[in-house]
KOLGUTOR-272750 format. One line per 5 residues: their letters; for each residue x, z, y of C-alpha. Coordinates in nm, 2 decimals. Layout:
N
A = X Z Y; ...
END
This chain:
528
MDQDN = 4.13 2.27 -3.33; 4.07 2.62 -3.18; 3.76 2.77 -3.22; 3.86 3.05 -2.94; 3.89 2.77 -2.72
FSEAM = 3.68 2.54 -2.78; 3.43 2.83 -2.75; 3.60 2.95 -2.40; 3.54 2.60 -2.28; 3.17 2.54 -2.36
INGET = 3.09 2.94 -2.26; 3.23 2.79 -1.88; 3.09 2.50 -1.89; 2.78 2.64 -1.94; 2.82 2.85 -1.68
AFSNA = 2.92 2.67 -1.44; 2.61 2.46 -1.48; 2.40 2.71 -1.44; 2.52 2.76 -1.17; 2.51 2.37 -1.03
NYALA = 2.91 2.35 -1.00; 2.89 2.03 -1.21; 3.21 1.90 -1.15; 3.36 2.25 -1.30; 3.13 2.27 -1.58
LEWFR = 3.26 1.90 -1.67; 3.63 1.94 -1.66; 3.49 2.24 -1.96; 3.32 2.02 -2.14; 3.61 1.76 -2.13
KALEE = 3.83 2.06 -2.22; 3.57 2.19 -2.54; 3.57 1.79 -2.57; 4.00 1.81 -2.64; 3.89 2.07 -2.95
KSDDP = 3.66 1.91 -3.16; 3.57 1.55 -3.01; 3.28 1.51 -3.28; 3.02 1.85 -3.14; 2.70 1.68 -3.09
RALLR = 2.67 2.01 -2.81; 3.00 1.93 -2.67; 2.87 1.54 -2.61; 2.55 1.62 -2.49; 2.65 1.83 -2.22
AGTVC = 2.93 1.64 -2.07; 2.68 1.32 -2.12; 2.44 1.55 -1.90; 2.63 1.66 -1.60; 2.75 1.38 -1.60
LPLKK = 2.43 1.24 -1.48; 2.42 1.45 -1.12; 2.77 1.35 -1.01; 2.68 0.96 -1.12; 2.94 0.93 -1.39
YEESF = 2.70 0.70 -1.59; 2.95 0.48 -1.78; 3.13 0.84 -1.88; 2.79 0.96 -1.97; 2.69 0.68 -2.17
DYFRK = 3.02 0.66 -2.35; 2.95 1.06 -2.44; 2.58 0.94 -2.62; 2.67 0.65 -2.72; 2.97 0.85 -2.91
SMELD = 2.64 1.10 -3.07; 2.52 0.77 -3.16; 2.82 0.70 -3.40; 2.83 1.00 -3.57; 2.44 1.03 -3.65
PENGD = 2.26 0.70 -3.57; 1.92 0.84 -3.80; 1.90 1.09 -3.49; 1.65 0.99 -3.26; 1.76 1.23 -3.00
NAFNL = 2.04 1.08 -2.90; 1.89 0.74 -2.88; 1.63 0.93 -2.58; 1.89 1.10 -2.42; 2.08 0.74 -2.33
ANAYF = 1.75 0.56 -2.25; 1.73 0.91 -2.04; 2.08 0.86 -1.82; 1.99 0.41 -1.78; 1.68 0.55 -1.69
IRGDH = 1.81 0.81 -1.45; 2.07 0.54 -1.30; 1.82 0.27 -1.26; 1.85 0.03 -1.56; 1.50 0.03 -1.67
AKAFE = 1.56 -0.28 -1.90; 1.83 -0.09 -2.09; 1.63 0.25 -2.07; 1.31 0.12 -2.27; 1.57 -0.06 -2.48
FYSAA = 1.72 0.33 -2.68; 1.34 0.45 -2.60; 1.19 0.18 -2.81; 1.50 0.23 -3.12; 1.41 0.61 -3.02
ESKRC = 1.10 0.63 -3.12; 1.23 0.39 -3.45; 1.42 0.75 -3.56; 1.40 1.09 -3.63; 1.34 1.25 -3.37
SADIK = 1.33 1.68 -3.28; 0.95 1.81 -3.23; 0.99 1.87 -2.86; 1.15 1.52 -2.78; 0.88 1.29 -2.96
PRLYY = 0.64 1.39 -2.68; 0.93 1.35 -2.38; 0.99 1.00 -2.53; 0.64 0.90 -2.51; 0.63 1.02 -2.14
QMALL = 0.90 0.87 -2.03; 0.78 0.52 -2.19; 0.43 0.56 -2.04; 0.62 0.58 -1.67; 0.83 0.25 -1.74
CSMRR = 0.56 0.04 -1.84; 0.33 0.26 -1.55; 0.61 0.08 -1.31; 0.63 -0.33 -1.42; 0.26 -0.28 -1.45
DIKAA = 0.18 -0.29 -1.79; -0.11 -0.11 -1.80; -0.28 -0.10 -2.16; 0.10 0.03 -2.28; 0.13 0.21 -2.00
LTNFK = -0.21 0.44 -2.14; -0.12 0.42 -2.52; 0.18 0.60 -2.45; 0.06 0.87 -2.22; -0.23 0.86 -2.55
KYEDL = 0.08 0.89 -2.78; 0.20 1.16 -2.55; -0.10 1.40 -2.53; -0.20 1.35 -2.93; 0.17 1.54 -2.97
DRTGM = 0.14 1.82 -2.80; 0.10 2.07 -2.97; -0.02 2.35 -2.71; -0.31 2.15 -2.55; -0.15 2.13 -2.23
VSLDP = -0.02 1.79 -2.13; -0.38 1.67 -2.06; -0.44 1.90 -1.80; -0.10 1.86 -1.59; -0.18 1.77 -1.26
AVISE = 0.17 1.53 -1.30; -0.02 1.32 -1.65; -0.37 1.27 -1.48; -0.26 1.15 -1.14; -0.01 0.89 -1.35
KIKLY = -0.35 0.77 -1.54; -0.58 0.77 -1.19; -0.34 0.57 -1.06; -0.33 0.33 -1.39; -0.70 0.30 -1.29
MMDND = -0.69 0.21 -0.97; -0.42 -0.05 -1.06; -0.67 -0.22 -1.35; -1.00 -0.16 -1.09; -1.13 0.07 -1.33
LGNAA = -1.27 0.27 -1.09; -1.49 0.53 -1.34; -1.22 0.61 -1.53; -1.03 0.70 -1.24; -1.35 0.90 -1.09
KYAVQ = -1.37 1.12 -1.46; -1.00 1.12 -1.43; -1.03 1.26 -1.02; -1.31 1.53 -1.13; -1.06 1.61 -1.39
WISVA = -0.78 1.67 -1.17; -1.01 1.93 -0.94; -1.08 2.07 -1.20; -0.75 2.21 -1.29; -0.62 2.23 -0.94
PAELR = -0.90 2.33 -0.75; -0.72 2.48 -0.47; -0.45 2.20 -0.42; -0.61 1.96 -0.11; -0.50 1.60 -0.28
PYMVY = -0.72 1.58 -0.57; -0.98 1.63 -0.37; -0.86 1.31 -0.16; -0.82 1.10 -0.44; -1.15 1.13 -0.55
FSILM = -1.31 1.05 -0.22; -1.10 0.79 -0.17; -1.30 0.60 -0.52; -1.62 0.75 -0.44; -1.52 0.58 -0.03
AQKKY = -1.46 0.23 -0.27; -1.76 0.31 -0.48; -1.97 0.35 -0.15; -2.14 0.68 -0.29; -2.11 0.85 0.07
AAAGK = -2.34 1.10 -0.05; -2.12 1.15 -0.33; -1.74 1.15 -0.11; -1.98 1.39 0.16; -2.00 1.64 -0.08
VLDDA = -1.61 1.60 -0.18; -1.48 1.65 0.16; -1.73 1.93 0.17; -1.56 2.11 -0.14; -1.25 2.10 0.00
EKYAE = -1.26 2.24 0.28; -1.48 2.50 0.07; -1.20 2.52 -0.22; -0.87 2.38 -0.10; -0.61 2.52 0.09
IDAGS = -0.62 2.39 0.39; -0.37 2.45 0.68; -0.38 2.27 1.05; -0.29 1.93 0.95; -0.54 1.92 0.66
AVKLS = -0.79 2.00 0.84; -0.70 1.73 1.06; -0.65 1.48 0.77; -1.05 1.62 0.65; -1.15 1.54 0.98
NERVK = -1.05 1.23 0.96; -1.20 1.12 0.68; -1.52 1.23 0.81; -1.51 0.97 1.05; -1.42 0.71 0.79
LAVAK = -1.73 0.83 0.59; -1.93 0.82 0.93; -1.78 0.41 1.01; -1.80 0.34 0.62; -2.19 0.49 0.65
AESSP = -2.21 0.29 0.91; -2.18 0.00 0.83; -2.37 0.00 0.51; -2.72 0.14 0.78; -2.71 -0.10 1.02
SDSKA = -3.05 0.15 1.12; -2.81 0.42 1.13; -2.46 0.22 1.26; -2.50 0.31 1.60; -2.53 0.74 1.61
LLDEA = -2.26 0.68 1.31; -2.03 0.50 1.50; -2.08 0.71 1.81; -2.06 1.07 1.61; -1.70 0.89 1.43
YNTTK = -1.61 0.77 1.85; -1.65 1.12 1.94; -1.49 1.27 1.66; -1.18 1.05 1.71; -1.18 1.12 2.11
ALMEK = -1.17 1.52 1.93; -0.88 1.49 1.70; -0.67 1.29 1.98; -0.68 1.51 2.25; -0.53 1.79 2.01
ADASA = -0.30 1.59 1.78; 0.07 1.61 1.84; 0.25 1.28 1.89; 0.28 1.16 1.51; -0.05 1.10 1.48
KDELK = -0.16 1.00 1.81; -0.07 0.63 1.79; -0.28 0.59 1.40; -0.55 0.76 1.58; -0.56 0.62 1.87
LQMAE = -0.60 0.22 1.63; -0.84 0.37 1.46; -1.03 0.46 1.76; -0.97 0.09 1.92; -1.15 -0.02 1.52
ICMKL = -1.48 0.22 1.65; -1.48 0.07 1.94; -1.49 -0.33 1.79; -1.75 -0.20 1.57; -2.01 -0.07 1.87
SNYKE = -1.90 -0.41 2.03; -1.75 -0.16 2.29; -1.46 -0.48 2.34; -1.30 -0.39 2.61; -1.19 -0.02 2.53
AITIA = -1.07 -0.18 2.20; -0.85 -0.39 2.41; -0.76 -0.14 2.68; -0.66 0.12 2.44; -0.42 -0.15 2.16
ESLLK = -0.28 -0.34 2.49; -0.14 0.02 2.57; -0.02 0.06 2.19; 0.17 -0.30 2.20; 0.30 -0.14 2.59
EQAAE = 0.43 0.12 2.40; 0.55 -0.11 2.14; 0.78 -0.28 2.46; 0.86 0.04 2.59; 1.01 0.17 2.21
KNDAK = 1.23 -0.18 2.18; 1.36 -0.11 2.55; 1.45 0.19 2.46; 1.62 0.13 2.16; 1.83 -0.16 2.29
PIEDS = 1.87 -0.16 2.66; 1.91 -0.54 2.77; 2.24 -0.53 2.97; 2.32 -0.80 3.27; 1.97 -0.91 3.32
GEELD = 1.81 -0.82 3.68; 1.49 -0.92 3.51; 1.20 -0.66 3.32; 1.01 -0.73 2.94; 0.68 -0.59 3.04
ESDIE = 0.43 -0.66 2.70; 0.28 -0.99 2.78; 0.69 -1.12 2.75; 0.79 -0.93 2.43; 0.44 -1.06 2.33
EMIYN = 0.57 -1.46 2.44; 0.86 -1.40 2.25; 0.65 -1.30 1.89; 0.46 -1.56 1.94; 0.80 -1.86 2.08
DMQMM = 0.96 -1.70 1.68; 0.61 -1.70 1.49; 0.63 -2.10 1.61; 0.99 -2.15 1.51; 0.87 -2.03 1.19
DEKIA = 0.62 -2.33 1.22; 0.83 -2.56 1.25; 1.10 -2.45 0.98; 0.77 -2.39 0.72; 0.68 -2.80 0.78
SGEID = 1.05 -2.89 0.76; 1.06 -2.73 0.43; 1.35 -2.50 0.54; 1.04 -2.17 0.43; 0.86 -2.15 0.22
EGIGE = 0.48 -2.16 0.36; 0.36 -1.85 0.15; 0.63 -1.60 0.27; 0.45 -1.26 0.20; 0.20 -1.38 0.01
YAEVY = 0.33 -1.22 -0.28; 0.45 -0.88 -0.15; 0.48 -0.68 -0.41; 0.23 -0.33 -0.38; 0.36 -0.02 -0.44
YDDDG = 0.15 0.26 -0.52; 0.16 0.62 -0.46; 0.08 0.97 -0.61; -0.29 0.86 -0.50; -0.28 0.55 -0.58
NAIRD = -0.27 0.21 -0.48; -0.39 0.16 -0.07; -0.52 -0.14 0.06; -0.70 -0.18 0.39; -1.10 -0.26 0.35
FSDGL = -1.08 -0.50 0.68; -1.33 -0.52 0.89; -1.62 -0.76 0.87; -1.58 -0.87 1.32; -1.60 -1.12 1.43
LDIEP = -1.71 -1.35 1.01; -1.92 -1.10 0.95; -1.88 -1.15 0.58; -1.71 -0.86 0.45; -1.37 -0.88 0.27
DTEIE = -1.35 -0.72 -0.08; -1.39 -0.35 -0.06; -1.09 -0.15 -0.21; -0.88 0.21 -0.29; -0.77 0.35 0.12
EQEEI = -0.45 0.47 0.04; -0.42 0.87 0.14; -0.07 1.02 0.25; 0.05 1.34 0.33; 0.01 1.47 0.66
PEPAA = 0.30 1.64 0.79; 0.31 1.97 0.98; 0.24 1.91 1.29; 0.57 1.92 1.56; 0.54 1.94 1.91
EAAAV = 0.83 1.66 1.98; 0.74 1.52 1.65; 0.85 1.09 1.68; 0.51 0.86 1.63; 0.53 0.76 1.30
RKPGF = 0.33 0.48 1.18; 0.18 0.35 0.90; 0.31 0.03 0.71; 0.02 -0.26 0.80; -0.01 -0.07 1.12
YDKLY = 0.06 -0.37 1.38; -0.07 -0.61 1.17; -0.44 -0.43 1.21; -0.34 -0.36 1.52; -0.35 -0.76 1.66
FILLS = -0.60 -0.78 1.35; -0.81 -0.58 1.55; -0.69 -0.78 1.91; -0.78 -1.09 1.78; -1.13 -0.98 1.68
CYAAV = -1.15 -0.82 2.04; -1.05 -1.23 2.24; -1.25 -1.39 2.05; -1.58 -1.16 2.10; -1.48 -1.20 2.50
EDYDN = -1.46 -1.53 2.44; -1.05 -1.44 2.59; -0.92 -1.81 2.39; -0.58 -1.79 2.56; -0.50 -1.42 2.43
AFKTG = -0.69 -1.53 2.10; -0.47 -1.82 2.05; -0.14 -1.63 2.13; -0.25 -1.34 1.86; -0.36 -1.57 1.67
GILKH = -0.08 -1.69 1.56; 0.11 -1.41 1.54; -0.14 -1.26 1.31; -0.09 -1.56 1.07; 0.20 -1.45 0.94
SSNVY = 0.08 -1.13 0.77; 0.15 -1.02 0.47; -0.17 -0.97 0.48; -0.30 -1.23 0.36; -0.70 -1.19 0.49
YSYFG = -0.53 -1.08 0.86; -0.27 -1.40 0.79; -0.58 -1.66 0.74; -0.82 -1.50 1.01; -0.52 -1.59 1.21
RYIEA = -0.48 -1.93 1.14; -0.87 -1.98 1.15; -0.85 -1.81 1.49; -0.58 -2.02 1.62; -0.70 -2.38 1.55
FSVKK = -1.09 -2.21 1.67; -0.95 -2.13 2.03; -0.76 -2.47 2.05; -1.10 -2.62 1.98; -1.27 -2.39 2.25
LSESS = -0.97 -2.40 2.52; -0.97 -2.86 2.45; -1.34 -2.84 2.55; -1.30 -2.58 2.81; -0.98 -2.64 3.03
DRFSG = -0.71 -2.91 3.06; -0.45 -2.62 2.83; -0.50 -2.88 2.47; -0.65 -3.16 2.43; -0.93 -3.34 2.17
EDADK = -0.66 -3.43 1.96; -0.42 -3.12 1.93; -0.78 -2.93 1.81; -0.81 -3.17 1.59; -0.48 -3.19 1.44
YYAEA = -0.50 -2.80 1.45; -0.78 -2.80 1.25; -0.63 -3.06 0.94; -0.40 -2.85 0.94; -0.56 -2.48 0.89
IAFFR = -0.80 -2.72 0.69; -0.54 -2.85 0.45; -0.39 -2.50 0.45; -0.66 -2.30 0.31; -0.70 -2.63 0.11
KRMLK = -0.36 -2.62 -0.06; -0.46 -2.18 -0.12; -0.72 -2.28 -0.27; -0.52 -2.46 -0.56; -0.30 -2.25 -0.61
GVNNN = -0.56 -2.00 -0.71; -0.48 -1.74 -0.47; -0.75 -1.60 -0.22; -0.95 -1.86 -0.28; -1.32 -1.67 -0.16
SAVIF = -1.12 -1.61 0.17; -0.93 -1.96 0.17; -1.33 -2.15 0.09; -1.46 -1.89 0.36; -1.25 -2.00 0.65
RARMY = -1.28 -2.37 0.56; -1.61 -2.37 0.51; -1.68 -2.26 0.85; -1.43 -2.51 0.99; -1.60 -2.80 0.80
AEIAK = -1.91 -2.72 1.00; -1.76 -2.69 1.31; -1.61 -3.01 1.35; -1.92 -3.11 1.21; -1.88 -3.18 0.85
FAKAE = -2.15 -2.98 0.72; -2.15 -3.17 0.32; -1.79 -3.08 0.30; -1.90 -2.74 0.45; -2.21 -2.73 0.19
EMANL = -1.93 -2.84 -0.04; -1.73 -2.52 -0.04; -2.07 -2.29 0.07; -2.21 -2.40 -0.35; -1.85 -2.23 -0.45
LVLDT = -1.96 -1.90 -0.34; -2.15 -1.63 -0.46; -2.45 -1.58 -0.41; -2.51 -1.30 -0.07; -2.17 -1.47 0.09
KTEVM = -2.34 -1.81 0.05; -2.63 -1.75 0.21; -2.36 -1.60 0.48; -2.15 -1.93 0.49; -2.45 -2.13 0.48
AYIDE = -2.60 -1.97 0.78; -2.30 -2.04 1.00; -2.37 -2.41 0.83; -2.73 -2.42 0.97; -2.64 -2.28 1.35
CRKEL = -2.30 -2.53 1.42; -2.59 -2.75 1.32; -2.80 -2.67 1.54; -2.58 -2.61 1.80; -2.50 -2.97 1.77
QGM = -2.80 -3.07 1.78; -2.88 -2.93 2.12; -2.60 -3.05 2.28
END
């Protein structure tokens, strides 16, 4: 071994590495290893520089050799675990993090080891294990600063929200605000938690504090105004006497935001406006807004994929008809067993830094409020004059839900039937159930008022929908929604004993509402 050559190769490699010239750095570290193949630092640096170059197998070789040379040194297993983590092989990463835990590790490696294990446990939804590893990470921190690290606090909030432990989530959100009072995001996370807890006065104070202390740009100001709209809507639902005034406030604020919003935000604001109009029972205005969004969708599709050699231009109704026909074909495949009828129902939920977002559905036609859950918080991009429309996941599901609710409210059963047939294939379980229910309900109403469907058609749709909800109950999937819809449908076809049997399965408040609907159906039948 030539010590001078080795030392020069290491110095040159370190210099190239510090300047982000990873390919050149790797060449020099390889030369160093030619001189001294078992040098721990050369192996470490060579393995590390391979990662940004995506030379994973070579990286693994260097770290494995380090483990062979010093098998009791947990630092080597930790480095190999990190390499697997970066490649995305989380099972292997966890295996070597666990191996490192049982070995001798440097003082700075051990806490980092528990942090990585906490992240992996969080990714696989093992909440208790993740929180335990975060606790170990904090216990090994000599500075006492880890517990004040916003990254750690936000991860713990995410875990508690995943576990629906809103009390602890709120506690850490307050801590996050304390350590980062100039950042807007912790205020927004705390606001979401308080909204889920229906602590509306406290939620309003959080928005006031955010405006006072957080750094606010133009986009953030729009965000805060929009959160006040959501607060007003939520308060309206909990305070019937003030509902009209609060919803009018939400309507006017949203209208003002729409006038100054850039293109990227307008569609979401239009959707919000449609929902507010629905809650105000301004169904025709809600329908007009929602249908305009569908027309924009149709226009975008035509721009993206122009139809060649056709003298016929597709309008919004043509697009809807195509979607409906596709959905009917899917139904046939489900019936034949080609497609699982639960398609989309178990879609994985992903959590961002602000926590999971499962939207708070409007009670709409049912007058039954689904469980309230955390609302998603997303960072608002800097305003851009020519920005394209940005639509959140689930935008069109919610759009069709609003349309369907309004069509049913104004007794437009032709459009309700078509829209229900589309919405029932949503990956959002509640929307899917609501679409299936209104589709059958519309067939029943149309069979009574027109020649489009017969009584036999209505019986068929009801039998299929009831059987579907029964199967959902047997699978133990979203039982309450399935029970509610099944009870309503039994009542609508005068099977009152079965309807009451379903209602008795529900919690008292919901049971009372469903029983009231059953009585309403009974009186309607007696008045015929």
